[in-house]
SEVEX-382021 format. One record per residue: residue number from 1; residue in one letter; x, y, z of N, C-alpha, C in turn. Coordinates in steps of 0.1 Angstrom, whole numbers, plus 2048, in hexadecimal, padded with zeros to 3 digits. Each point is the difference from the previous one (the first is absolute). Example, Ala and Ser with C-alpha at 12.3 -4.5 7.8 and 13.67 -1.06 7.14 Angstrom:
+-------+--------+-----+-----+-----+-----+-----+-----+-----+-----+-----+
| lomar | drendo |  nX |  nY |  nZ | caX | caY | caZ |  cX |  cY |  cZ |
+-------+--------+-----+-----+-----+-----+-----+-----+-----+-----+-----+
|     1 |      a | 884 | 7C7 | 84E | 7F7 | 80C | 800 | 809 | 80C | 800 |
|     2 |      s | 7FC | 80B | 7F9 | 809 | 80B | 800 | 7F8 | 80B | 808 |
+-------+--------+-----+-----+-----+-----+-----+-----+-----+-----+-----+
# end
This chain:
+-------+--------+-----+-----+-----+-----+-----+-----+-----+-----+-----+
| lomar | drendo |  nX |  nY |  nZ | caX | caY | caZ |  cX |  cY |  cZ |
+-------+--------+-----+-----+-----+-----+-----+-----+-----+-----+-----+
|     1 |      m | C18 | BCC | 741 | 7FB | 801 | 7F6 | 80F | 7FB | 7F6 |
|     2 |      a | 7F5 | 7FD | 7F6 | 812 | 7FB | 7F4 | 7FD | 80B | 7F7 |
|     3 |      r | 80E | 7FE | 7FB | 802 | 809 | 7F8 | 7F4 | 7FE | 7EE |
|     4 |      t | 801 | 808 | 7FE | 7F7 | 802 | 7F3 | 80F | 7FB | 7F8 |
|     5 |      t | 7FF | 7F4 | 7F9 | 80A | 804 | 7F7 | 7F8 | 802 | 7ED |
|     6 |      l | 807 | 807 | 7F6 | 7FD | 805 | 7F6 | 801 | 7F7 | 7F6 |
|     7 |      p | 7F7 | 7FC | 7F4 | 80E | 7F8 | 7FB | 80C | 811 | 7F8 |
|     8 |      t | 80C | 7F7 | 7FB | 809 | 807 | 7F8 | 7FB | 7FF | 7F5 |
|     9 |      v | 810 | 808 | 7F5 | 7F9 | 808 | 7EF | 80E | 7FD | 7FD |
|    10 |      t | 803 | 7F7 | 7FC | 813 | 800 | 7F7 | 7F7 | 809 | 7F7 |
|    11 |      l | 807 | 80D | 7FD | 804 | 80A | 7FA | 80B | 7FE | 7EE |
|    12 |      m | 7EF | 806 | 7F8 | 807 | 805 | 7F8 | 808 | 80D | 7FC |
|    13 |      h | 810 | 7FC | 7F8 | 80B | 808 | 800 | 801 | 802 | 7F2 |
|    14 |      p | 801 | 811 | 800 | 807 | 7FF | 7F0 | 80C | 806 | 7FF |
|    15 |      t | 801 | 7F9 | 7F6 | 80E | 7FF | 7F7 | 808 | 808 | 804 |
|    16 |      l | 80E | 803 | 806 | 80E | 80E | 7F5 | 7FF | 803 | 7F5 |
|    17 |      v | 7FF | 80A | 7FC | 80D | 806 | 7F3 | 801 | 810 | 806 |
|    18 |      s | 80E | 7FC | 7FD | 809 | 808 | 7FB | 801 | 80D | 7FD |
|    19 |      t | 7F3 | 804 | 7F4 | 800 | 808 | 7FA | 7EC | 805 | 7FC |
|    20 |      p | 7FC | 811 | 802 | 7F8 | 803 | 802 | 7FF | 7FB | 7ED |
|    21 |      f | 7ED | 800 | 7FE | 7FB | 7F6 | 7F7 | 7F5 | 804 | 7FB |
|    22 |      h | 7FC | 804 | 7F7 | 7EB | 800 | 7FA | 806 | 7F4 | 7F5 |
|    23 |      q | 7EC | 7FD | 809 | 7FB | 7F1 | 7F9 | 7F3 | 800 | 7FE |
|    24 |      e | 800 | 808 | 7F6 | 7F3 | 800 | 7F5 | 7F4 | 7F6 | 809 |
|    25 |      g | 7F8 | 806 | 809 | 7F0 | 7FB | 807 | 80A | 7F9 | 80D |
|    26 |      l | 807 | 806 | 806 | 802 | 800 | 80C | 7F9 | 807 | 80C |
|    27 |      i | 803 | 7FB | 80B | 7F7 | 812 | 80E | 80F | 802 | 807 |
|    28 |      f | 801 | 80B | 807 | 811 | 7FF | 804 | 7F5 | 809 | 80E |
|    29 |      e | 807 | 7FC | 80A | 7FF | 803 | 80D | 80A | 805 | 807 |
|    30 |      e | 800 | 808 | 80F | 80E | 7FD | 7FF | 803 | 7F5 | 80E |
|    31 |      k | 80F | 7FF | 7F8 | 805 | 7F4 | 80E | 803 | 806 | 814 |
|    32 |      v | 7F3 | 807 | 807 | 7FE | 801 | 810 | 811 | 7FA | 805 |
|    33 |      d | 809 | 804 | 80A | 807 | 803 | 80A | 7F7 | 7F7 | 80F |
|    34 |      g | 800 | 7F3 | 7FC | 7F8 | 800 | 812 | 801 | 7F6 | 807 |
|    35 |      y | 7FA | 7F6 | 805 | 7F4 | 7F6 | 804 | 7FC | 7FD | 7F9 |
|    36 |      r | 803 | 7F1 | 7F9 | 7FC | 7FC | 7FB | 7F0 | 7F6 | 805 |
|    37 |      m | 7FB | 7FD | 800 | 7F2 | 7F2 | 808 | 7EF | 803 | 7FC |
|    38 |      v | 7FC | 7F8 | 804 | 7F4 | 7FC | 7FF | 7F7 | 806 | 809 |
|    39 |      a | 7F5 | 808 | 7F8 | 7F6 | 803 | 813 | 7EE | 7F9 | 7FD |
|    40 |      y | 7FC | 7FE | 807 | 7F7 | 7F7 | 801 | 7F3 | 809 | 803 |
|    41 |      k | 7FB | 804 | 7FE | 7F4 | 800 | 808 | 7F4 | 7FC | 804 |
|    42 |      a | 7F4 | 802 | 80D | 7F8 | 7FA | 7FB | 7F7 | 806 | 80C |
|    43 |      d | 7FC | 804 | 801 | 7EE | 80E | 803 | 80B | 80D | 801 |
|    44 |      r | 800 | 806 | 80F | 80D | 803 | 808 | 80C | 806 | 803 |
|    45 |      s | 804 | 7ED | 7FA | 808 | 7F5 | 802 | 80C | 805 | 7F3 |
|    46 |      v | 80B | 804 | 800 | 80B | 801 | 7F9 | 80E | 7F3 | 808 |
|    47 |      k | 808 | 7FD | 7FA | 809 | 7F8 | 802 | 809 | 802 | 7F3 |
|    48 |      l | 806 | 803 | 807 | 80E | 805 | 7F6 | 811 | 7F4 | 808 |
|    49 |      v | 7FF | 7F5 | 7EC | 80E | 7F6 | 80B | 808 | 802 | 7F4 |
|    50 |      s | 810 | 801 | 7FE | 80D | 7FD | 7F9 | 7FE | 7F5 | 7F9 |
|    51 |      r | 80D | 808 | 7F9 | 7FC | 7F3 | 7F7 | 80D | 7F6 | 801 |
|    52 |      q | 806 | 7FF | 811 | 7FC | 7F5 | 80A | 7F8 | 7F3 | 806 |
|    53 |      g | 7F7 | 809 | 7FC | 7F2 | 7FB | 80D | 802 | 801 | 80B |
|    54 |      k | 804 | 80C | 806 | 7F7 | 808 | 808 | 801 | 810 | 7FC |
|    55 |      s | 7F1 | 7FC | 813 | 7F8 | 80C | 7FE | 805 | 810 | 803 |
|    56 |      s | 7FD | 80A | 801 | 807 | 80A | 7FA | 809 | 802 | 810 |
|    57 |      r | 7F7 | 7FB | 80C | 80E | 806 | 80B | 811 | 7FA | 7FF |
|    58 |      s | 7FE | 7F7 | 7FA | 80D | 7F6 | 7FA | 804 | 810 | 7F9 |
|    59 |      v | 7FD | 80A | 7F9 | 804 | 80B | 7F6 | 807 | 803 | 803 |
|    60 |      s | 806 | 80C | 7FB | 809 | 80E | 808 | 7FA | 80A | 7F9 |
|    61 |      l | 7F2 | 805 | 809 | 7F5 | 802 | 7FA | 7F6 | 805 | 812 |
|    62 |      s | 802 | 80C | 804 | 7F6 | 7FD | 80F | 7F6 | 808 | 800 |
|    63 |      w | 7F4 | 7EE | 7FB | 7F4 | 807 | 7FC | 7FD | 7FB | 80B |
|    64 |      r | 7F6 | 804 | 803 | 7F8 | 7FD | 80E | 7F7 | 7F5 | 7FE |
|    65 |      r | 7F1 | 808 | 7F3 | 7F9 | 7FE | 803 | 7FC | 800 | 7EE |
|    66 |      p | 80A | 7F6 | 7FC | 7FC | 7FF | 7EC | 7EF | 800 | 7FC |
|    67 |      s | 7F8 | 801 | 80A | 7F9 | 7FC | 7F4 | 7F6 | 80D | 803 |
|    68 |      r | 808 | 80E | 804 | 803 | 812 | 806 | 800 | 803 | 7ED |
|    69 |      l | 806 | 7F1 | 7FB | 806 | 804 | 7F1 | 7F5 | 7FD | 7F4 |
|    70 |      w | 7EE | 803 | 809 | 7F5 | 7F7 | 7F7 | 7F5 | 809 | 807 |
|    71 |      a | 7FD | 80C | 7FA | 7F5 | 806 | 805 | 7F9 | 803 | 7F4 |
|    72 |      p | 7FD | 7F7 | 7FD | 7EE | 802 | 7F9 | 7F4 | 808 | 80B |
|    73 |      s | 7F7 | 803 | 7EF | 7F6 | 808 | 801 | 7FA | 7F9 | 80E |
|    74 |      p | 7F1 | 807 | 808 | 7FE | 7F9 | 809 | 7F0 | 7F1 | 7ED |
|    75 |      s | 7FF | 805 | 7F5 | 7F7 | 7FE | 7F9 | 805 | 7F5 | 7F9 |
|    76 |      s | 80D | 802 | 7FB | 80D | 7F0 | 7FF | 7F9 | 7F7 | 7FD |
|    77 |      s | 7FF | 7F7 | 7FD | 7FE | 7EE | 7F8 | 80B | 7F4 | 809 |
|    78 |      m | 812 | 80B | 806 | 7FE | 7FB | 80A | 804 | 7EB | 7F8 |
|    79 |      p | 809 | 808 | 7F2 | 800 | 7EF | 7F8 | 80D | 7FB | 80D |
|    80 |      s | 809 | 7F5 | 7FD | 805 | 7EF | 804 | 80E | 80D | 7F6 |
|    81 |      w | 80C | 7FF | 804 | 808 | 7FD | 7F3 | 814 | 7FA | 802 |
|    82 |      r | 80A | 801 | 7F9 | 80C | 7FB | 802 | 7FF | 807 | 7FA |
|    83 |      c | 810 | 80B | 7FB | 7FE | 805 | 7F4 | 81A | 801 | 805 |
|    84 |      l | 800 | 804 | 7F6 | 813 | 7FF | 803 | 7FE | 80E | 806 |
|    85 |      i | 809 | 809 | 806 | 807 | 80C | 803 | 80A | 800 | 807 |
|    86 |      s | 808 | 80F | 7FB | 80D | 804 | 7FF | 7FE | 80A | 80A |
|    87 |      s | 805 | 7FD | 80D | 7FD | 814 | 808 | 810 | 807 | 800 |
|    88 |      s | 7FF | 80C | 7FE | 80F | 806 | 7FF | 805 | 803 | 80F |
|    89 |      s | 806 | 7FF | 800 | 80C | 807 | 80C | 7FF | 808 | 80E |
|    90 |      a | 7FC | 7FB | 808 | 801 | 813 | 808 | 807 | 7FF | 80C |
|    91 |      d | 7FE | 809 | 807 | 809 | 7FE | 80B | 7F4 | 806 | 80D |
|    92 |      s | 807 | 7F9 | 808 | 7F7 | 7FA | 807 | 805 | 809 | 812 |
|    93 |      s | 800 | 80E | 7FD | 805 | 807 | 808 | 7F3 | 80C | 80A |
|    94 |      g | 7F9 | 7FB | 7FE | 7F2 | 803 | 805 | 802 | 802 | 813 |
|    95 |      s | 7F9 | 802 | 805 | 7FE | 80A | 80B | 804 | 7F3 | 80B |
|    96 |      g | 7F9 | 7FA | 7FF | 806 | 7EE | 804 | 801 | 7FC | 800 |
|    97 |      e | 7FF | 7F4 | 803 | 812 | 7F6 | 7FB | 7F2 | 7F1 | 7F4 |
|    98 |      g | 806 | 7FE | 7F6 | 7FB | 7F9 | 7F5 | 7EF | 807 | 7F8 |
|    99 |      d | 800 | 810 | 808 | 7F9 | 80D | 7F2 | 806 | 7FE | 7F7 |
|   100 |      v | 7F8 | 808 | 7F4 | 807 | 802 | 7F4 | 7FC | 80C | 7F7 |
|   101 |      a | 80C | 80A | 806 | 7FD | 80E | 7FC | 7FD | 802 | 7F5 |
|   102 |      t | 7FF | 7F1 | 7F7 | 7FA | 80B | 7F2 | 7F5 | 7F4 | 7FE |
|   103 |      p | 7F4 | 7FA | 800 | 7FA | 7EF | 7FE | 807 | 7FF | 7EF |
|   104 |      p | 802 | 7EF | 804 | 807 | 7FA | 7F0 | 7F5 | 803 | 7F8 |
|   105 |      m | 801 | 801 | 7F3 | 7FE | 7FB | 7EE | 7FA | 7F6 | 804 |
|   106 |      l | 7F5 | 7F6 | 7FA | 7FF | 7F8 | 7F7 | 805 | 7FF | 7F1 |
|   107 |      m | 802 | 800 | 7F9 | 801 | 7F8 | 7F1 | 7F8 | 7F7 | 7F7 |
|   108 |      a | 7F5 | 7FA | 801 | 7F9 | 7FA | 800 | 803 | 7F7 | 7EB |
|   109 |      f | 803 | 7F8 | 805 | 807 | 7FC | 7EE | 7F9 | 7F6 | 7FC |
|   110 |      d | 7FC | 7FE | 806 | 7F9 | 7EF | 7FC | 7F2 | 7FE | 80C |
|   111 |      l | 7F7 | 7F5 | 7F4 | 7F3 | 7FA | 809 | 802 | 7F2 | 7F9 |
|   112 |      l | 7FA | 7F8 | 817 | 805 | 7F0 | 7F8 | 7F4 | 7FD | 804 |
|   113 |      e | 7FB | 800 | 802 | 7F4 | 7F9 | 806 | 7F2 | 80E | 806 |
|   114 |      l | 7F4 | 7FE | 7FA | 7F4 | 80A | 809 | 7F1 | 7FA | 804 |
|   115 |      d | 803 | 804 | 809 | 7F2 | 7EF | 801 | 7FA | 7F6 | 800 |
|   116 |      g | 80C | 7FB | 808 | 806 | 7EE | 7FF | 7FD | 7FE | 7EE |
|   117 |      e | 802 | 80B | 7F8 | 808 | 7FA | 7EE | 809 | 802 | 804 |
|   118 |      d | 80D | 7F3 | 7F8 | 80E | 805 | 7F7 | 7FE | 80A | 7F9 |
|   119 |      q | 80B | 806 | 802 | 800 | 80F | 7F5 | 80A | 7FB | 7F5 |
|   120 |      r | 80D | 7F5 | 7FC | 806 | 7FF | 800 | 7FF | 7FE | 7F1 |
|   121 |      k | 7F3 | 7F8 | 7FD | 808 | 7F7 | 7F2 | 7F9 | 810 | 7F4 |
|   122 |      r | 7F6 | 807 | 80C | 7FD | 811 | 7F5 | 80C | 807 | 7F9 |
|   123 |      p | 801 | 804 | 7F6 | 806 | 80D | 7FC | 802 | 80B | 80A |
|   124 |      l | 811 | 805 | 7FD | 7FB | 809 | 806 | 7FE | 80C | 802 |
|   125 |      r | 7FD | 7FC | 7F5 | 7FE | 80F | 803 | 7EE | 7FE | 7FE |
|   126 |      e | 7F7 | 7F4 | 804 | 7F6 | 802 | 807 | 805 | 804 | 80F |
|   127 |      r | 80C | 7F9 | 801 | 7FF | 7FA | 80F | 804 | 818 | 804 |
|   128 |      r | 807 | 803 | 7F6 | 808 | 813 | 806 | 7EB | 800 | 803 |
|   129 |      q | 7FE | 801 | 7F9 | 7EA | 80A | 7FE | 7FF | 7FB | 808 |
|   130 |      a | 7FA | 7F5 | 805 | 7FB | 7F6 | 80F | 809 | 808 | 80C |
|   131 |      l | 80D | 804 | 7F9 | 805 | 808 | 814 | 7FE | 807 | 7FD |
|   132 |      e | 800 | 80C | 7F4 | 7FD | 812 | 801 | 7F2 | 7FE | 808 |
|   133 |      h | 7FC | 7F8 | 7FB | 7EC | 803 | 806 | 800 | 7FA | 810 |
|   134 |      l | 806 | 7F6 | 800 | 805 | 802 | 819 | 808 | 80A | 7FF |
|   135 |      l | 807 | 805 | 7FA | 804 | 807 | 80B | 7FE | 80F | 7FC |
|   136 |      r | 7F7 | 802 | 7F9 | 7FC | 80E | 7F8 | 802 | 808 | 813 |
|   137 |      g | 7F7 | 80A | 7FC | 803 | 805 | 80B | 80B | 806 | 813 |
|   138 |      e | 80E | 7F4 | 7FA | 804 | 7FA | 80D | 806 | 80A | 7FD |
|   139 |      r | 80D | 807 | 80D | 809 | 806 | 801 | 80E | 7F8 | 803 |
|   140 |      l | 803 | 7F5 | 80C | 80C | 800 | 800 | 804 | 7F4 | 7FC |
|   141 |      i | 7FA | 7FB | 7F8 | 802 | 7F5 | 7F9 | 7F7 | 7FB | 7F0 |
|   142 |      l | 807 | 805 | 7F5 | 801 | 808 | 7F0 | 804 | 7F4 | 7FA |
|   143 |      p | 7F7 | 7FD | 7F6 | 805 | 7FA | 7F4 | 810 | 807 | 7F9 |
|   144 |      v | 80B | 7F8 | 803 | 808 | 7FC | 7F7 | 803 | 80F | 7F4 |
|   145 |      r | 80B | 80F | 800 | 7FF | 807 | 7F2 | 7FC | 7F6 | 7F2 |
|   146 |      r | 7FB | 809 | 7F9 | 804 | 7F9 | 7F0 | 807 | 809 | 801 |
|   147 |      l | 806 | 7FB | 7F7 | 80F | 811 | 7F1 | 7F9 | 800 | 7F5 |
|   148 |      s | 80D | 802 | 7F8 | 7F8 | 80A | 7EE | 7FA | 7F1 | 7FD |
|   149 |      p | 7FD | 801 | 7F5 | 7F8 | 7ED | 7F8 | 811 | 7FE | 7FA |
|   150 |      n | 809 | 80B | 7FD | 805 | 7FF | 7F8 | 811 | 7FC | 80C |
|   151 |      g | 805 | 7F6 | 800 | 80D | 7F9 | 809 | 809 | 80C | 7FE |
|   152 |      l | 807 | 803 | 7F8 | 80E | 80E | 7FF | 7FB | 80F | 803 |
|   153 |      e | 7EC | 7FE | 804 | 804 | 80F | 803 | 7FE | 7FF | 818 |
|   154 |      a | 7F6 | 7F0 | 7F9 | 803 | 7FD | 80C | 80C | 801 | 80D |
|   155 |      w | 807 | 7F7 | 7F9 | 80B | 807 | 809 | 80C | 80A | 7FA |
|   156 |      k | 7F9 | 80D | 801 | 802 | 80E | 7FD | 7F4 | 802 | 811 |
|   157 |      e | 7FB | 7FF | 7FE | 7F2 | 7FD | 80E | 80D | 7F8 | 80F |
|   158 |      v | 805 | 7FD | 7FC | 807 | 7F5 | 80F | 806 | 80A | 800 |
|   159 |      l | 810 | 803 | 7F9 | 808 | 805 | 803 | 7FF | 812 | 800 |
|   160 |      r | 7F1 | 809 | 7FF | 7FC | 80C | 808 | 7FE | 7FE | 80B |
|   161 |      a | 7F4 | 7F1 | 808 | 7F5 | 802 | 809 | 80B | 7FC | 810 |
|   162 |      g | 811 | 7F5 | 7F3 | 805 | 7FE | 80C | 7F8 | 7F0 | 803 |
|   163 |      y | 7FA | 7F5 | 7FC | 7FA | 7F7 | 804 | 80E | 7F8 | 7FC |
|   164 |      e | 7FC | 7F4 | 804 | 80D | 7F4 | 7FF | 800 | 7F9 | 7F4 |
|   165 |      g | 7F4 | 804 | 7F9 | 7FC | 7FA | 7F8 | 7F6 | 7FE | 7EF |
|   166 |      l | 7F7 | 7F7 | 7FC | 7FD | 7FB | 7FE | 7FF | 7F4 | 7FE |
|   167 |      v | 7F3 | 7FA | 7FA | 7FA | 7F3 | 7FE | 7F7 | 801 | 7F4 |
|   168 |      a | 808 | 7F3 | 7F2 | 7F6 | 800 | 7F2 | 7F9 | 7FC | 80D |
|   169 |      k | 7F2 | 7FB | 7EF | 7F6 | 7F0 | 808 | 7FB | 800 | 7F5 |
|   170 |      d | 7FE | 7F9 | 7FB | 7F2 | 7F6 | 7F5 | 7F6 | 805 | 806 |
|   171 |      p | 7F9 | 807 | 7FA | 7EF | 7FD | 809 | 7F7 | 7F3 | 804 |
|   172 |      q | 801 | 7F5 | 7F1 | 7FA | 7FC | 7FE | 806 | 7F0 | 808 |
|   173 |      s | 805 | 808 | 80A | 811 | 7F5 | 806 | 7F7 | 7FB | 80F |
|   174 |      p | 7FC | 7EC | 7FF | 7FB | 803 | 813 | 807 | 7FE | 804 |
|   175 |      y | 7FA | 7FD | 809 | 80C | 803 | 80C | 804 | 7EB | 808 |
|   176 |      v | 80C | 801 | 800 | 806 | 7F8 | 7FF | 813 | 7FA | 80C |
|   177 |      p | 7FD | 7FC | 803 | 80C | 803 | 80A | 810 | 7FA | 7FD |
|   178 |      g | 80F | 808 | 807 | 807 | 7FD | 7F6 | 807 | 80F | 7FF |
|   179 |      r | 80E | 802 | 7F6 | 800 | 801 | 7F0 | 7F6 | 802 | 7F3 |
|   180 |      t | 805 | 80A | 7FF | 7F5 | 7FF | 7F1 | 803 | 80C | 7F9 |
|   181 |      l | 802 | 803 | 7F2 | 804 | 807 | 7F2 | 7F0 | 804 | 7FE |
|   182 |      k | 7F8 | 7FB | 80B | 7F0 | 809 | 7F4 | 806 | 812 | 80E |
|   183 |      w | 805 | 803 | 807 | 801 | 80A | 80F | 810 | 7FD | 7F8 |
|   184 |      l | 809 | 811 | 801 | 809 | 800 | 7FB | 801 | 80E | 808 |
|   185 |      k | 80E | 800 | 807 | 802 | 80B | 80A | 810 | 80A | 800 |
|   186 |      v | 801 | 80C | 800 | 808 | 806 | 7F7 | 804 | 80A | 811 |
|   187 |      k | 80B | 7FD | 80F | 805 | 80A | 801 | 80A | 80B | 7FB |
|   188 |      q | 800 | 80C | 80A | 80A | 808 | 7FE | 80C | 800 | 80D |
|   189 |      p | 810 | 7FA | 7F1 | 808 | 7FE | 80D | 801 | 809 | 80F |
|   190 |      k | 80A | 7F8 | 807 | 801 | 803 | 810 | 7F5 | 803 | 805 |
|   191 |      y | 7F4 | 804 | 800 | 7F3 | 805 | 7FD | 802 | 7FC | 816 |
|   192 |      r | 807 | 7FF | 802 | 7FA | 7FB | 813 | 80A | 807 | 80B |
|   193 |      e | 80E | 805 | 7F2 | 80C | 808 | 808 | 803 | 808 | 7FF |
|   194 |      a | 804 | 801 | 811 | 801 | 80F | 802 | 7F4 | 80A | 803 |
|   195 |      e | 7FC | 80E | 7F9 | 7FB | 801 | 806 | 7F3 | 7FB | 807 |
|   196 |      r | 7FA | 7F1 | 803 | 7F5 | 7F5 | 7FF | 804 | 7F4 | 80F |
|   197 |      g | 80C | 80A | 803 | 806 | 7F8 | 80F | 809 | 7EE | 7FD |
|   198 |      w | 800 | 7FE | 7F0 | 804 | 7EE | 7FF | 80E | 807 | 7FA |
|   199 |      e | 80B | 7F8 | 808 | 810 | 800 | 7F5 | 802 | 7F2 | 7FA |
|   200 |      p | 800 | 7FF | 7F3 | 80A | 7F5 | 802 | 802 | 7FA | 804 |
|   201 |      k | 809 | 7EC | 803 | 806 | 7FB | 805 | 80C | 804 | 7FA |
|   202 |      r | 811 | 7FE | 807 | 80B | 802 | 7FD | 803 | 7F5 | 7F6 |
+-------+--------+-----+-----+-----+-----+-----+-----+-----+-----+-----+
# end
């Protein structure tokens, strides 16, 4: 049987800035630590593809049946969609090889396509509303967490909760490929070191 080839997506990348800031009109979201992938859904089938175009089987998370991550109610209209997700890290130390003791949590931060219609030219504000409506009632895939509308207060939330950082976004921005100044990210220094099992190269 021939393998189904899904279209690749050139991702939109926020620009890294060195210090927290506030700018009126921007929205602030948690920067999620995890694998960044594109999720394709059609009917009850879900396919996860990494930013390099590899399927979920090639990603270092032990998901035996990705379709289990989408469990709609019987009355769901079952739309097809394509969205960007970041998955949190998870140990695969379950009872058997490949089992995950704690199910990975998927955080969706953008909606690129819905029912065959490209959403990327729509402003982020509208894409986010559609994403929240789409994922209402889900437990394992959620819209990425919104922080305080004040950037400096949002950064305090990051520090208190131990998040990797934040991303400031223009709510009017379309989804465009490549690096952009419409999205700006701030990261905690040395976030991955020591307690997260990562050490810098000497």
